[in-house]
C-alpha beads as a LAMMPS data file, in Angstrom:
LAMMPS data file: protein, C-alpha beads

430 atoms
429 bonds

1 atom types
1 bond types

-500.0 500.0 xlo xhi
-500.0 500.0 ylo yhi
-500.0 500.0 zlo zhi

Masses

1 110.0

Atoms # bond

1 1 1 268.624 -240.785 -186.092
2 1 1 267.168 -238.075 -183.427
3 1 1 265.137 -238.998 -180.416
4 1 1 262.042 -236.933 -181.304
5 1 1 260.058 -238.497 -184.156
6 1 1 260.860 -235.890 -187.069
7 1 1 259.329 -235.878 -190.372
8 1 1 261.232 -238.690 -192.732
9 1 1 260.899 -242.418 -193.048
10 1 1 263.428 -244.648 -190.994
11 1 1 261.699 -248.007 -192.028
12 1 1 264.026 -250.096 -194.280
13 1 1 262.075 -252.238 -196.724
14 1 1 264.414 -252.667 -199.539
15 1 1 268.002 -252.107 -200.988
16 1 1 269.269 -249.982 -202.682
17 1 1 267.063 -247.386 -201.639
18 1 1 264.019 -246.510 -203.853
19 1 1 264.991 -243.045 -204.431
20 1 1 267.753 -244.482 -206.547
21 1 1 265.593 -246.269 -209.036
22 1 1 265.187 -244.598 -212.351
23 1 1 263.159 -245.120 -215.551
24 1 1 266.360 -245.482 -217.737
25 1 1 266.786 -249.034 -215.947
26 1 1 263.417 -250.459 -217.161
27 1 1 265.207 -252.374 -220.191
28 1 1 266.658 -254.420 -217.374
29 1 1 263.514 -255.129 -215.733
30 1 1 262.086 -256.386 -219.003
31 1 1 265.261 -258.444 -219.640
32 1 1 264.647 -260.175 -216.192
33 1 1 261.233 -261.308 -217.171
34 1 1 262.438 -263.022 -220.190
35 1 1 264.676 -265.223 -218.185
36 1 1 263.871 -268.632 -217.233
37 1 1 264.340 -268.461 -213.097
38 1 1 266.451 -271.128 -210.913
39 1 1 263.866 -273.406 -209.912
40 1 1 264.934 -273.265 -206.238
41 1 1 264.241 -269.458 -206.119
42 1 1 260.712 -268.962 -204.364
43 1 1 258.042 -267.147 -206.398
44 1 1 255.568 -265.013 -204.870
45 1 1 252.755 -262.598 -205.934
46 1 1 251.604 -259.298 -204.470
47 1 1 248.342 -257.788 -205.408
48 1 1 247.565 -254.246 -204.229
49 1 1 244.192 -253.343 -203.671
50 1 1 244.457 -249.293 -203.200
51 1 1 240.794 -248.561 -201.862
52 1 1 240.032 -247.269 -198.369
53 1 1 236.855 -245.961 -196.474
54 1 1 239.338 -243.152 -195.210
55 1 1 243.216 -242.185 -195.731
56 1 1 244.910 -242.456 -192.073
57 1 1 246.744 -239.616 -191.066
58 1 1 250.102 -241.568 -190.824
59 1 1 249.504 -243.507 -194.259
60 1 1 252.175 -243.103 -196.954
61 1 1 250.551 -245.979 -199.245
62 1 1 249.248 -245.241 -202.681
63 1 1 245.532 -245.157 -201.692
64 1 1 242.060 -243.563 -202.868
65 1 1 239.258 -242.922 -200.971
66 1 1 237.140 -241.085 -203.820
67 1 1 236.746 -243.806 -206.347
68 1 1 233.312 -244.931 -207.567
69 1 1 231.850 -248.517 -208.405
70 1 1 232.776 -248.198 -212.184
71 1 1 236.340 -246.674 -211.198
72 1 1 236.792 -249.690 -208.893
73 1 1 235.760 -252.338 -211.475
74 1 1 238.084 -250.707 -213.983
75 1 1 241.124 -251.327 -211.743
76 1 1 240.104 -254.698 -210.805
77 1 1 240.029 -255.440 -214.644
78 1 1 243.435 -253.998 -215.029
79 1 1 244.628 -255.833 -212.411
80 1 1 243.381 -259.078 -214.129
81 1 1 244.956 -258.086 -217.041
82 1 1 248.386 -257.352 -215.714
83 1 1 248.609 -260.996 -214.149
84 1 1 247.566 -262.289 -217.747
85 1 1 250.583 -260.815 -219.367
86 1 1 252.795 -262.068 -216.713
87 1 1 251.267 -265.376 -217.141
88 1 1 252.887 -265.609 -220.447
89 1 1 256.277 -264.532 -219.412
90 1 1 259.220 -266.961 -219.410
91 1 1 259.828 -265.966 -215.825
92 1 1 256.791 -267.341 -214.300
93 1 1 256.862 -270.554 -216.583
94 1 1 256.824 -273.703 -214.864
95 1 1 256.883 -272.036 -211.419
96 1 1 254.105 -272.520 -208.662
97 1 1 253.486 -269.789 -206.292
98 1 1 254.877 -270.134 -202.713
99 1 1 253.173 -267.184 -201.212
100 1 1 250.560 -264.727 -202.362
101 1 1 249.864 -261.169 -200.397
102 1 1 246.645 -259.165 -200.944
103 1 1 247.861 -255.687 -199.260
104 1 1 246.687 -252.161 -199.840
105 1 1 245.120 -249.740 -199.221
106 1 1 241.987 -252.079 -198.111
107 1 1 241.657 -255.486 -199.778
108 1 1 238.611 -256.060 -197.511
109 1 1 237.185 -252.845 -199.133
110 1 1 235.934 -255.251 -201.834
111 1 1 232.611 -256.846 -201.564
112 1 1 232.141 -260.570 -201.161
113 1 1 230.983 -260.900 -205.013
114 1 1 233.990 -258.676 -206.203
115 1 1 236.368 -261.018 -204.208
116 1 1 234.926 -264.252 -205.527
117 1 1 234.755 -262.887 -209.113
118 1 1 238.357 -261.539 -208.871
119 1 1 239.726 -264.713 -207.774
120 1 1 238.048 -266.911 -210.682
121 1 1 239.386 -264.331 -213.063
122 1 1 242.996 -264.554 -211.576
123 1 1 242.896 -268.375 -211.367
124 1 1 242.283 -268.445 -215.427
125 1 1 245.815 -267.057 -215.588
126 1 1 247.817 -268.173 -212.623
127 1 1 246.923 -270.454 -209.302
128 1 1 247.669 -270.257 -205.594
129 1 1 246.015 -273.577 -204.791
130 1 1 249.473 -274.739 -203.997
131 1 1 250.793 -271.758 -202.292
132 1 1 252.019 -272.312 -198.690
133 1 1 250.502 -269.031 -197.617
134 1 1 247.759 -266.646 -199.004
135 1 1 247.680 -263.304 -197.005
136 1 1 244.840 -261.027 -196.848
137 1 1 244.960 -257.545 -195.025
138 1 1 241.496 -256.658 -193.499
139 1 1 240.122 -253.364 -191.645
140 1 1 237.730 -254.570 -189.034
141 1 1 234.866 -252.030 -190.347
142 1 1 234.709 -253.335 -193.652
143 1 1 234.122 -257.030 -192.724
144 1 1 230.715 -258.834 -192.725
145 1 1 230.488 -262.432 -191.767
146 1 1 229.634 -263.602 -195.272
147 1 1 232.919 -261.697 -196.493
148 1 1 234.947 -263.598 -194.175
149 1 1 233.541 -266.801 -195.586
150 1 1 234.321 -265.531 -198.987
151 1 1 238.034 -265.292 -197.815
152 1 1 238.028 -268.512 -196.561
153 1 1 236.487 -269.900 -200.045
154 1 1 238.850 -268.349 -202.244
155 1 1 241.901 -269.891 -200.487
156 1 1 243.132 -267.344 -197.906
157 1 1 245.196 -268.935 -195.092
158 1 1 246.422 -265.983 -193.270
159 1 1 244.163 -263.160 -192.266
160 1 1 245.978 -259.883 -191.233
161 1 1 243.657 -257.743 -189.080
162 1 1 244.611 -254.044 -188.850
163 1 1 243.669 -253.053 -185.232
164 1 1 246.341 -250.729 -184.289
165 1 1 244.836 -249.509 -181.053
166 1 1 241.690 -250.533 -179.096
167 1 1 240.914 -246.892 -177.854
168 1 1 238.221 -245.167 -180.066
169 1 1 239.480 -241.590 -179.591
170 1 1 242.824 -242.611 -180.501
171 1 1 241.708 -244.312 -183.674
172 1 1 239.634 -241.182 -184.557
173 1 1 242.575 -238.921 -183.925
174 1 1 244.741 -240.861 -186.185
175 1 1 242.007 -240.998 -189.065
176 1 1 241.277 -244.762 -188.634
177 1 1 237.900 -245.790 -190.268
178 1 1 237.029 -248.636 -187.501
179 1 1 235.804 -248.595 -183.895
180 1 1 236.816 -250.935 -181.226
181 1 1 233.524 -252.952 -181.269
182 1 1 234.160 -253.622 -184.826
183 1 1 237.593 -255.208 -183.930
184 1 1 235.926 -257.942 -181.634
185 1 1 232.819 -258.562 -183.830
186 1 1 235.357 -259.115 -186.911
187 1 1 237.482 -261.097 -184.721
188 1 1 235.164 -263.698 -183.737
189 1 1 233.812 -264.170 -187.393
190 1 1 237.819 -264.668 -188.608
191 1 1 238.226 -267.154 -185.648
192 1 1 235.041 -269.034 -186.428
193 1 1 235.856 -269.356 -190.220
194 1 1 238.903 -271.415 -189.090
195 1 1 241.626 -269.540 -190.998
196 1 1 244.891 -271.593 -190.063
197 1 1 246.787 -268.093 -189.117
198 1 1 245.566 -264.860 -187.594
199 1 1 247.649 -261.682 -187.240
200 1 1 246.848 -258.476 -185.660
201 1 1 248.638 -255.168 -186.055
202 1 1 249.443 -252.665 -183.356
203 1 1 251.245 -249.271 -183.445
204 1 1 253.132 -247.888 -180.582
205 1 1 253.226 -244.215 -180.695
206 1 1 249.995 -243.214 -182.325
207 1 1 249.221 -239.709 -181.842
208 1 1 247.318 -239.633 -178.323
209 1 1 248.811 -242.681 -177.099
210 1 1 249.775 -243.068 -173.215
211 1 1 251.498 -245.504 -171.260
212 1 1 248.177 -246.506 -169.715
213 1 1 246.255 -246.975 -172.771
214 1 1 249.335 -248.946 -174.468
215 1 1 249.441 -251.414 -171.377
216 1 1 245.643 -251.980 -171.998
217 1 1 246.147 -252.566 -175.547
218 1 1 248.626 -254.976 -175.055
219 1 1 246.451 -256.577 -172.565
220 1 1 243.426 -256.847 -174.750
221 1 1 245.579 -258.138 -177.666
222 1 1 246.820 -260.912 -175.597
223 1 1 243.278 -261.475 -174.555
224 1 1 242.246 -262.144 -178.252
225 1 1 245.312 -264.835 -178.318
226 1 1 246.107 -264.203 -182.193
227 1 1 248.748 -266.679 -183.840
228 1 1 250.785 -263.618 -184.429
229 1 1 250.954 -259.983 -183.703
230 1 1 252.963 -257.351 -185.622
231 1 1 253.830 -254.164 -183.655
232 1 1 255.242 -251.157 -185.790
233 1 1 256.657 -248.019 -184.214
234 1 1 254.896 -245.123 -185.636
235 1 1 256.896 -242.745 -187.819
236 1 1 256.012 -239.875 -190.207
237 1 1 256.993 -240.296 -193.889
238 1 1 256.909 -237.226 -195.832
239 1 1 253.878 -237.883 -197.693
240 1 1 251.347 -238.568 -194.972
241 1 1 248.669 -236.274 -193.723
242 1 1 250.510 -235.513 -190.424
243 1 1 253.353 -234.695 -192.057
244 1 1 252.063 -232.293 -194.568
245 1 1 250.448 -230.424 -191.530
246 1 1 253.811 -230.195 -190.179
247 1 1 255.824 -229.027 -192.827
248 1 1 253.154 -226.695 -194.533
249 1 1 251.364 -225.373 -191.639
250 1 1 253.827 -225.868 -188.749
251 1 1 250.907 -227.860 -186.942
252 1 1 252.421 -229.864 -183.828
253 1 1 251.671 -233.451 -184.262
254 1 1 252.148 -235.176 -180.581
255 1 1 254.016 -238.378 -181.718
256 1 1 255.774 -240.141 -178.970
257 1 1 259.678 -239.845 -179.284
258 1 1 261.736 -242.832 -180.399
259 1 1 262.892 -243.648 -176.728
260 1 1 259.247 -243.808 -175.676
261 1 1 258.057 -246.055 -178.606
262 1 1 261.034 -248.274 -177.960
263 1 1 259.973 -248.783 -174.352
264 1 1 256.282 -249.435 -175.374
265 1 1 257.502 -252.147 -177.947
266 1 1 259.655 -253.594 -175.511
267 1 1 256.815 -253.630 -172.846
268 1 1 254.654 -255.601 -175.491
269 1 1 257.376 -257.803 -176.367
270 1 1 257.841 -258.681 -172.687
271 1 1 254.206 -259.156 -171.970
272 1 1 253.838 -261.598 -175.241
273 1 1 256.548 -263.444 -174.255
274 1 1 255.206 -263.899 -170.565
275 1 1 251.974 -265.075 -172.421
276 1 1 253.991 -267.816 -174.597
277 1 1 254.760 -266.050 -177.677
278 1 1 258.457 -265.861 -179.101
279 1 1 260.028 -262.961 -180.799
280 1 1 260.004 -263.530 -184.611
281 1 1 261.362 -260.113 -185.914
282 1 1 261.767 -256.661 -185.038
283 1 1 258.286 -255.989 -185.193
284 1 1 256.452 -259.624 -184.981
285 1 1 255.861 -262.132 -182.189
286 1 1 254.323 -265.502 -182.895
287 1 1 253.068 -268.522 -180.910
288 1 1 253.106 -272.173 -181.955
289 1 1 253.933 -273.197 -185.309
290 1 1 252.958 -269.919 -186.711
291 1 1 255.382 -268.505 -189.467
292 1 1 255.246 -265.401 -192.099
293 1 1 256.559 -267.293 -195.292
294 1 1 256.011 -263.767 -197.336
295 1 1 258.521 -262.301 -195.052
296 1 1 261.023 -265.084 -194.768
297 1 1 261.076 -265.713 -198.534
298 1 1 261.456 -262.138 -199.581
299 1 1 264.530 -261.693 -197.035
300 1 1 266.147 -264.524 -198.660
301 1 1 265.906 -263.444 -202.116
302 1 1 262.662 -264.813 -203.532
303 1 1 261.534 -263.363 -206.576
304 1 1 258.135 -261.442 -206.222
305 1 1 255.906 -259.896 -209.214
306 1 1 253.915 -256.987 -207.606
307 1 1 250.857 -256.195 -209.437
308 1 1 248.612 -253.214 -208.877
309 1 1 249.257 -249.177 -208.961
310 1 1 252.635 -248.354 -207.464
311 1 1 253.462 -251.979 -206.710
312 1 1 257.227 -253.126 -206.394
313 1 1 258.777 -256.299 -207.953
314 1 1 262.101 -258.014 -207.552
315 1 1 262.716 -260.647 -210.266
316 1 1 266.137 -262.290 -211.120
317 1 1 267.987 -259.502 -209.182
318 1 1 266.098 -256.601 -210.529
319 1 1 263.749 -254.340 -208.670
320 1 1 261.061 -252.421 -210.469
321 1 1 258.189 -250.492 -209.693
322 1 1 254.565 -249.626 -211.393
323 1 1 253.377 -246.303 -212.188
324 1 1 252.175 -244.505 -209.190
325 1 1 248.643 -243.070 -210.249
326 1 1 245.614 -245.342 -210.972
327 1 1 244.793 -243.597 -214.369
328 1 1 248.121 -244.182 -215.749
329 1 1 248.253 -247.879 -214.469
330 1 1 244.769 -248.750 -216.010
331 1 1 245.590 -246.657 -219.390
332 1 1 248.970 -249.027 -219.742
333 1 1 246.982 -252.213 -219.427
334 1 1 244.220 -251.232 -221.610
335 1 1 247.223 -250.760 -224.315
336 1 1 248.348 -254.306 -223.363
337 1 1 251.416 -253.038 -221.792
338 1 1 252.912 -253.720 -218.193
339 1 1 252.744 -250.302 -216.174
340 1 1 256.334 -249.961 -215.311
341 1 1 257.914 -246.759 -214.219
342 1 1 261.244 -247.146 -212.629
343 1 1 263.830 -249.971 -212.029
344 1 1 266.897 -250.769 -210.717
345 1 1 269.450 -253.750 -211.403
346 1 1 271.022 -254.772 -208.412
347 1 1 274.883 -255.527 -208.437
348 1 1 275.631 -258.733 -206.651
349 1 1 277.146 -256.669 -203.898
350 1 1 273.892 -255.000 -203.588
351 1 1 271.829 -258.215 -203.760
352 1 1 274.055 -259.274 -200.652
353 1 1 273.482 -256.099 -198.604
354 1 1 269.841 -256.512 -199.306
355 1 1 269.441 -259.921 -197.787
356 1 1 271.870 -259.123 -194.952
357 1 1 270.153 -255.801 -193.833
358 1 1 266.605 -257.487 -193.906
359 1 1 267.800 -260.515 -192.242
360 1 1 269.235 -258.418 -189.422
361 1 1 265.647 -257.602 -188.711
362 1 1 264.938 -261.262 -187.826
363 1 1 267.492 -260.609 -184.879
364 1 1 269.855 -263.228 -186.113
365 1 1 272.002 -263.682 -189.212
366 1 1 273.867 -266.790 -190.226
367 1 1 277.222 -266.068 -191.704
368 1 1 277.337 -269.463 -193.163
369 1 1 274.313 -268.606 -195.200
370 1 1 276.083 -265.709 -197.054
371 1 1 279.427 -267.639 -197.772
372 1 1 277.159 -270.475 -199.410
373 1 1 275.223 -267.832 -201.640
374 1 1 277.398 -264.898 -201.995
375 1 1 280.974 -266.165 -201.195
376 1 1 281.212 -263.535 -198.609
377 1 1 282.299 -263.489 -195.346
378 1 1 280.147 -260.746 -193.517
379 1 1 282.103 -261.263 -190.072
380 1 1 285.109 -260.110 -191.696
381 1 1 283.561 -257.613 -194.391
382 1 1 281.573 -255.812 -191.320
383 1 1 283.936 -256.711 -188.475
384 1 1 284.673 -253.296 -187.547
385 1 1 281.071 -252.232 -187.794
386 1 1 279.895 -254.963 -185.595
387 1 1 282.601 -254.398 -183.072
388 1 1 281.221 -250.925 -182.870
389 1 1 277.712 -252.006 -182.142
390 1 1 278.912 -254.695 -179.909
391 1 1 280.713 -251.776 -177.747
392 1 1 277.334 -250.183 -177.661
393 1 1 275.712 -253.281 -176.710
394 1 1 273.430 -253.540 -179.795
395 1 1 274.503 -257.006 -181.230
396 1 1 276.756 -259.733 -180.262
397 1 1 279.016 -261.738 -182.348
398 1 1 278.864 -265.627 -181.798
399 1 1 280.776 -268.454 -183.340
400 1 1 279.338 -267.990 -187.255
401 1 1 276.338 -265.506 -186.642
402 1 1 275.572 -261.851 -185.832
403 1 1 272.847 -261.454 -183.088
404 1 1 271.194 -258.485 -182.288
405 1 1 270.382 -257.247 -178.486
406 1 1 266.940 -256.589 -177.750
407 1 1 267.778 -252.798 -177.686
408 1 1 269.536 -253.403 -181.202
409 1 1 266.142 -255.353 -182.514
410 1 1 264.146 -252.216 -181.397
411 1 1 266.058 -249.809 -183.228
412 1 1 267.331 -251.942 -185.995
413 1 1 265.882 -249.765 -188.794
414 1 1 268.451 -246.916 -187.566
415 1 1 271.366 -248.900 -187.712
416 1 1 270.795 -250.608 -191.354
417 1 1 272.028 -247.890 -193.293
418 1 1 275.453 -248.303 -191.786
419 1 1 275.662 -251.672 -193.808
420 1 1 274.794 -249.727 -197.116
421 1 1 277.163 -248.715 -199.766
422 1 1 278.667 -245.246 -199.173
423 1 1 276.299 -243.381 -201.610
424 1 1 273.248 -244.807 -200.434
425 1 1 273.746 -244.098 -196.571
426 1 1 271.886 -240.933 -196.160
427 1 1 269.696 -241.108 -199.250
428 1 1 265.554 -240.790 -198.947
429 1 1 264.067 -244.326 -198.878
430 1 1 261.425 -243.281 -201.629

Bonds

1 1 1 2
2 1 2 3
3 1 3 4
4 1 4 5
5 1 5 6
6 1 6 7
7 1 7 8
8 1 8 9
9 1 9 10
10 1 10 11
11 1 11 12
12 1 12 13
13 1 13 14
14 1 14 15
15 1 15 16
16 1 16 17
17 1 17 18
18 1 18 19
19 1 19 20
20 1 20 21
21 1 21 22
22 1 22 23
23 1 23 24
24 1 24 25
25 1 25 26
26 1 26 27
27 1 27 28
28 1 28 29
29 1 29 30
30 1 30 31
31 1 31 32
32 1 32 33
33 1 33 34
34 1 34 35
35 1 35 36
36 1 36 37
37 1 37 38
38 1 38 39
39 1 39 40
40 1 40 41
41 1 41 42
42 1 42 43
43 1 43 44
44 1 44 45
45 1 45 46
46 1 46 47
47 1 47 48
48 1 48 49
49 1 49 50
50 1 50 51
51 1 51 52
52 1 52 53
53 1 53 54
54 1 54 55
55 1 55 56
56 1 56 57
57 1 57 58
58 1 58 59
59 1 59 60
60 1 60 61
61 1 61 62
62 1 62 63
63 1 63 64
64 1 64 65
65 1 65 66
66 1 66 67
67 1 67 68
68 1 68 69
69 1 69 70
70 1 70 71
71 1 71 72
72 1 72 73
73 1 73 74
74 1 74 75
75 1 75 76
76 1 76 77
77 1 77 78
78 1 78 79
79 1 79 80
80 1 80 81
81 1 81 82
82 1 82 83
83 1 83 84
84 1 84 85
85 1 85 86
86 1 86 87
87 1 87 88
88 1 88 89
89 1 89 90
90 1 90 91
91 1 91 92
92 1 92 93
93 1 93 94
94 1 94 95
95 1 95 96
96 1 96 97
97 1 97 98
98 1 98 99
99 1 99 100
100 1 100 101
101 1 101 102
102 1 102 103
103 1 103 104
104 1 104 105
105 1 105 106
106 1 106 107
107 1 107 108
108 1 108 109
109 1 109 110
110 1 110 111
111 1 111 112
112 1 112 113
113 1 113 114
114 1 114 115
115 1 115 116
116 1 116 117
117 1 117 118
118 1 118 119
119 1 119 120
120 1 120 121
121 1 121 122
122 1 122 123
123 1 123 124
124 1 124 125
125 1 125 126
126 1 126 127
127 1 127 128
128 1 128 129
129 1 129 130
130 1 130 131
131 1 131 132
132 1 132 133
133 1 133 134
134 1 134 135
135 1 135 136
136 1 136 137
137 1 137 138
138 1 138 139
139 1 139 140
140 1 140 141
141 1 141 142
142 1 142 143
143 1 143 144
144 1 144 145
145 1 145 146
146 1 146 147
147 1 147 148
148 1 148 149
149 1 149 150
150 1 150 151
151 1 151 152
152 1 152 153
153 1 153 154
154 1 154 155
155 1 155 156
156 1 156 157
157 1 157 158
158 1 158 159
159 1 159 160
160 1 160 161
161 1 161 162
162 1 162 163
163 1 163 164
164 1 164 165
165 1 165 166
166 1 166 167
167 1 167 168
168 1 168 169
169 1 169 170
170 1 170 171
171 1 171 172
172 1 172 173
173 1 173 174
174 1 174 175
175 1 175 176
176 1 176 177
177 1 177 178
178 1 178 179
179 1 179 180
180 1 180 181
181 1 181 182
182 1 182 183
183 1 183 184
184 1 184 185
185 1 185 186
186 1 186 187
187 1 187 188
188 1 188 189
189 1 189 190
190 1 190 191
191 1 191 192
192 1 192 193
193 1 193 194
194 1 194 195
195 1 195 196
196 1 196 197
197 1 197 198
198 1 198 199
199 1 199 200
200 1 200 201
201 1 201 202
202 1 202 203
203 1 203 204
204 1 204 205
205 1 205 206
206 1 206 207
207 1 207 208
208 1 208 209
209 1 209 210
210 1 210 211
211 1 211 212
212 1 212 213
213 1 213 214
214 1 214 215
215 1 215 216
216 1 216 217
217 1 217 218
218 1 218 219
219 1 219 220
220 1 220 221
221 1 221 222
222 1 222 223
223 1 223 224
224 1 224 225
225 1 225 226
226 1 226 227
227 1 227 228
228 1 228 229
229 1 229 230
230 1 230 231
231 1 231 232
232 1 232 233
233 1 233 234
234 1 234 235
235 1 235 236
236 1 236 237
237 1 237 238
238 1 238 239
239 1 239 240
240 1 240 241
241 1 241 242
242 1 242 243
243 1 243 244
244 1 244 245
245 1 245 246
246 1 246 247
247 1 247 248
248 1 248 249
249 1 249 250
250 1 250 251
251 1 251 252
252 1 252 253
253 1 253 254
254 1 254 255
255 1 255 256
256 1 256 257
257 1 257 258
258 1 258 259
259 1 259 260
260 1 260 261
261 1 261 262
262 1 262 263
263 1 263 264
264 1 264 265
265 1 265 266
266 1 266 267
267 1 267 268
268 1 268 269
269 1 269 270
270 1 270 271
271 1 271 272
272 1 272 273
273 1 273 274
274 1 274 275
275 1 275 276
276 1 276 277
277 1 277 278
278 1 278 279
279 1 279 280
280 1 280 281
281 1 281 282
282 1 282 283
283 1 283 284
284 1 284 285
285 1 285 286
286 1 286 287
287 1 287 288
288 1 288 289
289 1 289 290
290 1 290 291
291 1 291 292
292 1 292 293
293 1 293 294
294 1 294 295
295 1 295 296
296 1 296 297
297 1 297 298
298 1 298 299
299 1 299 300
300 1 300 301
301 1 301 302
302 1 302 303
303 1 303 304
304 1 304 305
305 1 305 306
306 1 306 307
307 1 307 308
308 1 308 309
309 1 309 310
310 1 310 311
311 1 311 312
312 1 312 313
313 1 313 314
314 1 314 315
315 1 315 316
316 1 316 317
317 1 317 318
318 1 318 319
319 1 319 320
320 1 320 321
321 1 321 322
322 1 322 323
323 1 323 324
324 1 324 325
325 1 325 326
326 1 326 327
327 1 327 328
328 1 328 329
329 1 329 330
330 1 330 331
331 1 331 332
332 1 332 333
333 1 333 334
334 1 334 335
335 1 335 336
336 1 336 337
337 1 337 338
338 1 338 339
339 1 339 340
340 1 340 341
341 1 341 342
342 1 342 343
343 1 343 344
344 1 344 345
345 1 345 346
346 1 346 347
347 1 347 348
348 1 348 349
349 1 349 350
350 1 350 351
351 1 351 352
352 1 352 353
353 1 353 354
354 1 354 355
355 1 355 356
356 1 356 357
357 1 357 358
358 1 358 359
359 1 359 360
360 1 360 361
361 1 361 362
362 1 362 363
363 1 363 364
364 1 364 365
365 1 365 366
366 1 366 367
367 1 367 368
368 1 368 369
369 1 369 370
370 1 370 371
371 1 371 372
372 1 372 373
373 1 373 374
374 1 374 375
375 1 375 376
376 1 376 377
377 1 377 378
378 1 378 379
379 1 379 380
380 1 380 381
381 1 381 382
382 1 382 383
383 1 383 384
384 1 384 385
385 1 385 386
386 1 386 387
387 1 387 388
388 1 388 389
389 1 389 390
390 1 390 391
391 1 391 392
392 1 392 393
393 1 393 394
394 1 394 395
395 1 395 396
396 1 396 397
397 1 397 398
398 1 398 399
399 1 399 400
400 1 400 401
401 1 401 402
402 1 402 403
403 1 403 404
404 1 404 405
405 1 405 406
406 1 406 407
407 1 407 408
408 1 408 409
409 1 409 410
410 1 410 411
411 1 411 412
412 1 412 413
413 1 413 414
414 1 414 415
415 1 415 416
416 1 416 417
417 1 417 418
418 1 418 419
419 1 419 420
420 1 420 421
421 1 421 422
422 1 422 423
423 1 423 424
424 1 424 425
425 1 425 426
426 1 426 427
427 1 427 428
428 1 428 429
429 1 429 430
């Protein structure tokens, strides 16, 4: 991994990499939906709301900023139909949802009326009444006090507020739609509504970031006293506006080096720890009883049905993705078909690797867990690799666990491909 921030994705969110998934594997995906699941396997639901006021210059998700009211309603109709289809499949029968995640895009782009109506329609097919966690992503400038109350009414338990930075000039340069004053206004409404858990996101290394501004951002975030904070290190995946400018026009984009971003993240970790938080993963700090069920369940092999355009799913060891345009998505569901595009049936070894690399992001991996679940001794299988990383002071081997050092945790995504099967190690993620 070069020290300069070059165009390309480093963040590991799944295994095997998405670039290996193929349409010819879709029969395996359909077969997985026809299976009765092990009752011990947790089940989650992801709903993709792909609409935004603006497209951030670093965003690589499937989002739309140009859809009119009728197109938004047509999409929500399709989303409801997709969940209706899933609700009739064997894989969802007699299973309660452990977690639900509204992601985007900008879920809070929807109006209060649309949110209530969508929740009512979805509950006719599937209920999250007994889910342990219902997360909803929000952009500060899209919130009003009434909308925040609507989120509470529909059962949201965890609000994640996309702050990213507190400096208006940096927010504008990076294409964010909100201003700093909207952060404080929205945060006050969220706290007044009494959500059980509130998270805020920050990004280390946004274009225009400086040490002085980053220190100030960390102080302001601590002053807000969220239950958790997520800190990402800025990268430049291929399909972002910044990356296109670099590749097509040769335009310079002043993103900090990886060494600088790690130093900024380390500063934030220490400052939050001094304020009573504890490190929960390579990106997350929490205080008190706060937890992140969506993450922990997925990283321990939970099933998740992903709905909406371009969404990803994992069911019974098979990964699959929906079609990646809104038009194809709506058209497929209008015909009564699930909008599937590509899939990958993971081998038992690949399922084991997936859980291993994702759990490494937590900073500690329990070897006994892998012996019980996969009948594999990861300390033996990855002994030479662990010894190498130990010599580089990136991890430590304990009696029955692998534990990353702080420096290993801060650069974990660059280490994870070393645990992949050989043919996947240098592949593009998408």
